C-alpha positions as CSV (number, residue, x, y, z in Angstrom):
1,M,46.1,21.5,44.9
2,D,47.1,23.7,41.9
3,A,49.9,26.0,42.6
4,L,48.2,28.8,40.7
5,V,44.9,30.6,40.8
6,T,43.5,33.0,38.4
7,A,42.2,36.4,39.5
8,A,38.5,35.2,38.6
9,D,38.7,32.1,40.6
10,L,40.4,34.0,43.6
11,H,37.5,36.6,43.6
12,A,35.0,33.7,43.5
13,A,36.8,32.2,46.4
14,L,37.0,35.4,48.4
15,E,33.2,35.7,47.8
16,R,32.7,32.5,49.4
17,D,35.2,33.2,52.3
18,E,37.3,30.1,51.3
19,V,40.8,31.7,51.4
20,R,43.1,33.9,53.1
21,V,45.1,36.5,51.1
22,L,48.6,37.8,51.8
23,D,50.2,40.7,50.0
24,V,53.9,40.1,49.7
25,Q,54.8,42.8,47.1
26,Y,58.5,43.3,46.8
27,A,61.1,44.7,44.7
28,M,64.8,44.0,44.8
29,T,65.6,47.7,43.9
30,G,63.5,50.7,43.9
31,T,60.2,51.2,45.6
32,P,59.9,49.2,48.9
33,G,57.2,46.6,49.2
34,R,55.4,48.5,51.9
35,E,55.0,51.5,49.9
36,L,53.7,49.3,47.0
37,Y,51.3,47.9,49.4
38,A,50.3,51.2,50.8
39,R,49.4,52.3,47.2
40,A,47.1,49.5,46.4
41,H,46.4,46.0,47.5
42,L,43.5,43.5,47.6
43,P,40.8,44.3,50.0
44,G,41.3,42.4,53.3
45,A,44.9,41.4,52.4
46,P,47.5,42.3,55.0
47,F,51.0,42.7,54.1
48,L,53.9,40.0,54.8
49,D,57.4,41.4,54.3
50,L,60.0,39.2,52.5
51,D,62.9,40.7,54.2
52,T,61.7,40.3,57.8
53,A,59.4,37.5,57.6
54,L,60.2,35.2,54.7
55,A,64.0,35.4,55.1
56,G,66.6,35.7,57.9
57,P,69.0,38.5,58.2
58,P,71.9,38.4,55.6
59,G,75.2,36.6,56.4
60,P,77.2,33.6,55.6
61,G,73.9,31.8,54.3
62,G,73.4,34.4,51.7
63,R,71.3,37.5,51.4
64,H,67.9,35.9,52.0
65,P,68.5,32.7,54.1
66,L,65.9,30.6,55.7
67,P,63.7,32.6,58.2
68,D,63.8,32.0,61.9
69,P,60.5,29.9,62.3
70,A,59.6,31.7,65.5
71,V,59.7,35.0,63.6
72,L,58.0,33.6,60.7
73,Q,55.1,32.2,62.9
74,E,54.8,35.6,64.5
75,A,54.4,37.3,61.4
76,L,51.9,34.9,60.0
77,R,49.8,34.8,63.1
78,G,49.7,38.6,63.0
79,C,48.3,38.4,59.4
80,G,45.6,36.1,60.7
81,V,46.8,32.9,59.3
82,R,45.0,29.8,60.9
83,E,46.2,26.2,60.8
84,D,43.1,25.3,58.3
85,D,43.5,28.2,56.1
86,T,44.1,28.0,52.4
87,V,46.3,30.7,51.7
88,V,46.8,32.7,48.5
89,V,49.7,35.0,48.1
90,Y,50.4,37.5,45.5
91,D,52.8,40.3,44.4
92,Q,52.8,43.0,41.7
93,R,53.0,41.0,38.5
94,T,55.6,38.1,38.0
95,S,55.2,36.0,41.2
96,L,58.9,36.7,42.3
97,S,58.3,37.3,45.8
98,A,54.9,35.3,45.7
99,G,56.8,32.5,44.6
100,R,59.3,32.8,47.6
101,A,56.2,33.0,50.0
102,W,54.6,29.9,48.4
103,W,57.8,27.9,48.9
104,V,58.5,29.3,52.5
105,L,55.0,28.5,53.6
106,R,55.3,24.9,52.4
107,W,58.6,24.7,54.0
108,A,56.9,25.9,57.3
109,G,54.3,22.9,57.0
110,H,51.5,24.9,55.6
111,P,51.1,23.2,52.2
112,A,47.6,24.7,51.4
113,V,49.2,27.7,49.7
114,R,48.5,29.0,46.0
115,V,49.8,32.0,44.0
116,L,47.6,34.6,42.2
117,D,49.1,34.2,38.6
118,G,50.1,37.7,37.4
119,G,49.8,39.2,40.8
120,L,48.0,42.5,41.3
121,A,48.3,43.5,37.8
122,A,46.2,40.5,36.5
123,W,43.6,41.2,39.4
124,E,43.3,44.9,38.1
125,R,43.0,43.8,34.4
126,A,40.1,41.8,35.4
127,G,38.3,44.9,36.7
128,L,38.4,43.9,40.3
129,P,38.6,46.4,43.3
130,V,41.7,47.3,45.2
131,T,42.2,49.4,48.2
132,A,44.6,51.2,50.4
133,E,42.7,50.3,53.5
134,V,45.0,48.2,56.0
135,P,43.1,45.4,57.5
136,E,43.2,44.4,61.0
137,P,42.8,40.6,61.3
138,E,42.1,38.7,64.3
139,P,45.3,36.8,65.3
140,G,45.9,33.3,63.7
141,D,46.9,30.1,65.3
142,V,49.3,28.7,62.6
143,V,52.1,26.6,63.8
144,V,55.4,26.8,61.9
145,R,57.2,23.5,61.2
146,G,60.4,24.3,59.6
147,G,61.9,21.9,57.3
148,S,58.6,20.3,56.0
149,V,59.9,20.3,52.4
150,P,63.6,19.7,51.2
151,V,66.1,22.7,50.8
152,L,69.5,22.6,49.2
153,D,72.5,23.9,51.2
154,T,75.7,24.7,49.6
155,E,77.1,21.1,49.9
156,A,73.9,19.7,48.5
157,A,73.9,22.1,45.7
158,A,77.3,21.2,44.6
159,R,76.3,17.4,44.5
160,M,73.1,18.5,42.5
161,A,75.3,19.9,40.0
162,R,77.3,16.8,39.6
163,G,74.7,14.2,39.9
164,G,71.5,15.8,38.8
165,V,70.6,19.3,37.3
166,L,71.3,22.6,39.2
167,L,69.5,25.3,37.4
168,D,70.9,28.8,37.5
169,V,67.9,30.8,36.8
170,R,69.7,34.2,36.6
171,A,70.2,36.2,33.3
172,A,72.6,34.5,30.9
173,E,75.2,37.2,31.1
174,R,75.4,36.9,35.0
175,Y,75.5,33.2,34.7
176,R,78.3,33.5,32.2
177,G,80.2,35.8,34.7
178,E,80.2,38.8,32.1
179,T,78.6,41.0,34.9
180,E,77.8,40.8,38.4
181,P,75.8,43.8,39.8
182,I,75.3,42.7,43.5
183,D,77.6,39.9,44.6
184,P,81.5,40.3,44.9
185,V,82.5,37.6,42.4
186,A,81.0,36.8,39.0
187,G,80.2,33.4,37.5
188,H,78.4,30.3,38.5
189,V,78.6,27.0,40.5
190,P,80.6,24.5,38.3
191,G,78.3,22.2,36.6
192,A,75.1,24.4,36.8
193,V,73.2,25.1,33.8
194,N,71.3,28.2,32.9
195,L,67.7,28.7,32.4
196,P,66.7,32.2,32.9
197,M,63.6,32.7,34.8
198,T,62.3,35.4,32.5
199,D,62.2,32.7,29.7
200,L,59.2,31.2,31.6
201,L,57.1,34.3,31.6
202,A,54.8,35.6,29.4
203,D,54.7,39.5,28.7
204,D,51.9,40.1,31.2
205,G,53.9,38.4,33.9
206,T,51.8,35.3,34.2
207,F,53.6,31.7,33.8
208,L,53.8,30.3,30.3
209,P,51.6,27.2,29.9
210,P,52.8,23.7,31.4
211,G,53.5,22.3,28.1
212,E,55.9,25.1,27.2
213,I,57.5,25.1,30.5
214,R,58.3,21.5,30.3
215,R,59.5,22.1,26.7
216,R,62.1,24.8,27.6
217,A,63.2,22.8,30.7
218,A,63.8,19.7,28.6
219,Q,66.3,21.9,26.5
220,V,68.6,22.1,29.5
221,G,68.1,18.4,30.6
222,V,65.2,18.9,33.1
223,H,62.4,16.2,32.9
224,R,59.7,15.0,35.4
225,D,62.1,12.3,36.8
226,T,65.2,14.5,37.1
227,P,66.6,15.4,40.2
228,V,66.4,19.4,40.0
229,G,67.8,22.2,42.0
230,T,67.4,26.0,41.5
231,S,69.7,28.5,42.1
232,C,69.8,32.5,41.6
233,G,71.4,35.3,43.3
234,S,70.1,35.0,46.8
235,G,67.2,32.4,46.9
236,V,64.2,34.5,45.9
237,T,64.2,33.8,41.9
238,A,65.1,30.2,42.9
239,A,61.9,29.6,44.6
240,Q,59.9,31.3,41.8
241,M,61.6,28.8,39.4
242,A,60.4,26.1,41.8
243,L,57.0,27.3,41.3
244,A,57.0,27.5,37.7
245,L,58.4,23.9,37.5
246,R,55.8,22.8,39.9
247,T,53.0,24.1,37.5
248,A,54.5,21.9,34.8
249,G,54.6,18.8,37.0
250,I,58.2,18.9,37.9
251,D,59.5,19.1,41.4
252,A,62.7,21.2,42.1
253,V,64.6,22.0,45.5
254,P,65.8,25.6,45.8
255,Y,69.3,26.2,47.0
256,V,68.3,28.9,49.3
257,G,71.6,30.7,50.0
258,S,72.2,30.6,46.0
259,W,75.0,32.4,44.5
260,S,75.4,34.9,47.5
261,A,76.0,32.0,49.8
262,W,78.4,30.2,47.4
263,V,80.6,33.2,47.0
264,A,80.5,33.9,50.8
265,D,83.5,31.4,51.0
266,P,86.4,32.7,48.7
267,G,87.7,29.2,48.6
268,R,84.6,27.7,46.5
269,P,85.4,27.1,42.8
270,V,83.7,29.4,40.3
271,A,82.7,28.7,36.7
272,T,82.3,31.2,34.0
273,G,81.2,31.0,30.2
274,A,78.7,29.1,28.7
275,D,76.7,25.9,29.8
276,P,79.0,22.8,30.3
277,G,78.8,20.0,27.9
């Protein structure tokens, strides 16, 4: 199954009643996702909250650790998700939170999940309708089976940085440790290399073509047979990068805790400056 779907193809699938759509609009700062949802969303799409359903409470495992399977299952069932559903998730534009939802649903054992490329913005550009009406779906029966795809913990991320490629997908200045607006320590995991997620997005928020993603990934040592992990600030953009690489035929494993988990232990080493080697 392709990881992405266009607005036109999603509209056709909805007309045939072939998919279930979930709104996962989210912003790291600024307007909360629920408010964005209340303004406009796809008809029939319930809201799934990243902070409460697609992540657990902040702590030593980072700002967005793995969700409790029971909590996630209750949220998905509340959205009407059934075991045999093909699910399409979307956010405002860049697939930041949609990438996290795509990865978490696969981790939960629901592989039939796709992302609306370009999100709500692409849907509206296509002239398709939006609504503020909140649906009331029948409860679903999906069963969450956590651990259905691999995940990197902190020790595994350190090993990936030594024996594979650990991609730090934050902005270059955060990677180099020149600034850190959120976490208490600036820098990156020793051995990690930098490929900002923004480098793989077009101006309209859609992903670059697969060949261009492969080209840019190859520049930092990532190829189809390379063991790859992804890391960011708290594990959200790391999942977005895993989605981007999947569109180019490259499998990657997110470090869910990412930098926020790495620096939770002040004894862990910190690197600064440009890419190693």
